[in-house]
C-alpha positions in Angstrom: 60.1 -49.9 151.3 62.6 -47.6 149.8 64.2 -44.6 151.5 62.8 -41.1 151.4 64.4 -38.7 149.0 65.5 -35.6 150.9 65.1 -33.2 148.0 61.6 -34.4 147.3 60.7 -34.2 151.0 61.9 -30.6 151.2 60.0 -29.6 148.1 56.8 -31.1 149.6 57.5 -29.4 152.9 57.6 -26.1 151.0 54.3 -26.7 149.2 52.6 -27.6 152.5 53.7 -24.3 154.1 51.3 -22.6 151.7 48.3 -24.2 153.5 48.8 -21.8 156.4 48.6 -18.1 156.8 47.5 -16.0 153.8 48.8 -18.5 151.3 51.9 -16.5 150.2 55.5 -16.9 151.2 58.9 -15.5 150.3 62.2 -17.4 150.2 63.3 -15.9 153.6 60.0 -17.1 155.1 60.7 -20.6 153.9 64.2 -20.5 155.2 63.0 -19.4 158.6 60.1 -21.9 158.9 62.0 -25.0 157.6 65.5 -24.1 158.9 67.0 -24.9 155.5 70.0 -23.3 153.8 69.2 -20.3 151.6 70.9 -21.9 148.6 68.8 -25.0 148.9 65.5 -23.0 149.3 66.4 -20.9 146.3 67.0 -24.0 144.1 63.8 -25.6 145.3 61.7 -22.5 144.8 63.1 -22.0 141.3 62.3 -25.6 140.4 58.7 -25.4 141.8 58.1 -22.1 140.0 59.4 -23.5 136.7 57.0 -26.4 137.0 54.0 -24.1 137.9 53.6 -25.5 141.4 54.2 -21.9 142.7 53.9 -18.6 140.9 55.0 -15.0 141.8 52.4 -12.9 143.6 51.5 -9.9 141.3 52.6 -6.6 142.9 54.6 -8.3 145.6 58.2 -9.0 144.4 59.8 -12.0 146.0 56.6 -13.6 147.2 54.9 -16.7 145.9 51.6 -18.4 146.0 50.4 -21.8 144.8 50.2 -22.2 141.1 47.8 -24.1 138.8 49.5 -27.6 139.1 48.4 -28.3 142.7 44.8 -27.4 141.8 45.0 -29.7 138.7 46.2 -32.6 140.9 43.6 -31.9 143.5 40.8 -31.8 140.9 42.0 -35.1 139.5 42.0 -36.6 143.0 38.5 -35.3 143.6 37.3 -36.9 140.3 38.5 -40.3 141.5 36.9 -40.1 144.9 34.2 -42.7 145.8 32.4 -41.8 149.0 31.0 -45.3 149.5 34.5 -46.9 149.0 36.2 -44.3 151.2 33.5 -44.7 153.8 33.8 -48.4 153.9 37.5 -48.2 154.5 37.1 -45.7 157.4 34.1 -47.6 158.8 36.2 -50.8 158.9 39.0 -49.0 160.9 36.5 -47.6 163.4 34.8 -50.9 163.8 38.1 -52.6 164.5 38.7 -50.1 167.3 35.4 -50.4 169.1 34.0 -53.7 167.8 30.6 -52.2 167.2 28.6 -51.8 164.0 29.6 -48.7 162.0 27.6 -47.0 159.3 28.2 -44.2 156.8 25.0 -42.6 155.4 23.8 -39.8 153.2 20.6 -37.8 153.2 18.0 -38.1 150.5 14.9 -35.9 151.1 13.9 -36.8 154.6 15.4 -40.3 154.6 18.9 -41.6 155.1 20.5 -44.2 152.9 23.3 -46.3 154.3 26.2 -46.4 151.8 28.7 -48.3 153.9 28.5 -50.7 156.8 30.9 -52.8 158.9 29.5 -55.3 161.4 30.5 -55.9 165.0 31.9 -59.3 165.7 29.7 -59.7 168.8 26.9 -62.2 168.7 24.5 -59.5 169.9 24.8 -56.6 167.3 22.7 -54.4 165.2 21.3 -56.0 162.1 21.1 -53.8 159.0 22.5 -53.6 155.5 24.2 -51.1 153.1 21.5 -49.6 150.8 18.9 -49.6 153.6 16.7 -46.5 153.8 15.3 -45.2 157.1 13.5 -41.9 158.2 16.2 -39.4 159.0 14.6 -38.1 162.2 14.8 -41.6 163.8 18.5 -42.1 163.4 21.7 -40.5 164.7 23.1 -40.1 161.2 19.9 -38.7 159.9 19.6 -36.1 162.7 23.2 -35.2 162.2 22.5 -34.6 158.5 19.3 -32.7 159.1 21.1 -30.5 161.7 23.6 -29.6 159.0 21.0 -28.2 156.6 20.4 -24.4 156.3 17.2 -23.5 158.3 15.3 -22.6 155.1 16.0 -26.0 153.5 15.2 -27.9 156.7 11.8 -26.1 156.9 11.1 -27.1 153.3 11.8 -30.7 154.0 10.1 -30.9 157.3 7.5 -28.2 157.7 5.8 -27.4 161.0 2.7 -29.6 160.1 4.7 -32.6 158.9 3.7 -36.0 160.2 6.8 -37.8 161.4 6.6 -41.6 161.5 7.5 -43.4 164.7 9.7 -46.5 164.5 9.7 -47.0 168.2 7.9 -45.4 171.2 11.1 -43.2 171.6 11.0 -41.7 168.1 10.5 -38.0 167.8 7.2 -37.3 166.0 6.8 -33.6 166.6 8.6 -31.2 164.2 9.0 -28.6 166.9 10.7 -31.2 169.2 12.9 -32.3 166.4 14.1 -28.8 165.7 15.0 -28.4 169.4 17.0 -31.6 169.2 18.7 -30.4 166.0 19.7 -27.2 167.6 21.4 -29.1 170.4 23.2 -31.3 167.9 24.6 -28.2 166.1 25.9 -27.0 169.4 27.5 -30.4 170.4 28.8 -31.3 167.0 27.6 -34.9 167.4 24.2 -36.6 167.4 22.9 -39.3 169.7 19.9 -41.5 169.1 18.6 -43.6 172.0 16.3 -46.5 170.8 14.6 -44.3 168.3 14.9 -46.6 165.3 15.4 -49.9 167.1 14.2 -50.5 170.7 17.4 -52.4 171.5 20.0 -50.1 170.0 21.5 -46.7 170.6 23.8 -44.8 168.2 26.1 -41.8 168.0 27.0 -40.0 164.8 29.4 -37.3 163.6 29.4 -35.2 160.3 31.5 -35.9 157.3 32.6 -32.9 155.2 33.9 -32.6 151.7 36.7 -30.3 150.5 34.4 -27.3 150.5 33.4 -27.9 154.2 29.9 -29.0 153.3 28.4 -31.9 155.2 27.9 -34.7 152.7 27.5 -37.7 155.0 27.6 -38.9 158.5 29.4 -41.7 160.3 27.7 -43.6 163.2 28.5 -46.2 165.7 25.5 -48.5 166.8 25.6 -50.3 170.1 23.1 -52.7 171.7 21.7 -51.5 175.0 23.4 -54.3 176.9 26.7 -52.6 176.0 25.6 -49.0 176.3 26.4 -46.6 179.1 27.1 -43.0 179.7 30.7 -43.7 180.1 30.7 -45.7 176.8 28.8 -42.8 175.1 31.6 -40.3 175.8 34.2 -42.8 174.4 32.0 -43.4 171.3 31.4 -39.7 170.6 35.1 -39.2 170.4 35.6 -42.2 168.2 32.8 -41.3 165.8 34.1 -37.7 165.6 37.6 -39.0 164.9 36.4 -41.5 162.2 34.2 -38.8 160.5 37.2 -36.4 160.5 39.4 -39.0 158.9 36.8 -39.7 156.2 36.4 -35.9 155.7 40.2 -35.7 155.2 40.0 -38.5 152.6 37.4 -36.3 150.8 39.8 -33.3 150.8 38.5 -31.5 153.8 41.1 -29.6 155.9 40.0 -28.7 159.4 41.0 -25.4 160.8 42.7 -25.7 164.2 
């Protein structure tokens, strides 16, 4: 691997400063934040402005904001994104960490469709396949996705009188009880499903967001009950949330600390 080019690194450091605050900076701001010589900053700012990566802020002499070029690059990146491919990559990383089955799923009406899956290497593991469709209310990914819907849209998809199918004796079949569960999920930020779609498996899921912050998918970790425990649950919640955040980052989402 070749060496890093200092001038390019500094130019990128300057561009990344615009991600914070109100999105505007002056040359003195950059000097202070990056501890670079004033002459170096002036040359870099002049170059970035000439290439339309930054532009002057109207009515604020000496201040700059991001120009059109970063937007164009971001738009081209977004065009090339493949949620299934990106999900498969992240799912593989999460599965390597916990050695359990990892899914990425999307919501379609009141069902979830698994678009990516990586199996555990254990002899006893969840059996499923990418492309499989299940009732959303019976799965952790589905409940996570339902919990992310606006209340009006949720009510349209699952009205009070809806008949919810049961996949196991533990499945939620009452819309009112489901809404209570979804409220808890919104508060916790993760969804847990205990033997609701498979009598021998429990799952935990976290939301995946796109660059606008909208939840577009969910990532789950599925564990046979012989390896499930409250202690393991806490560990898996963190791992699912970390994996979902990584996939969200791949999709252009930037979390606010």
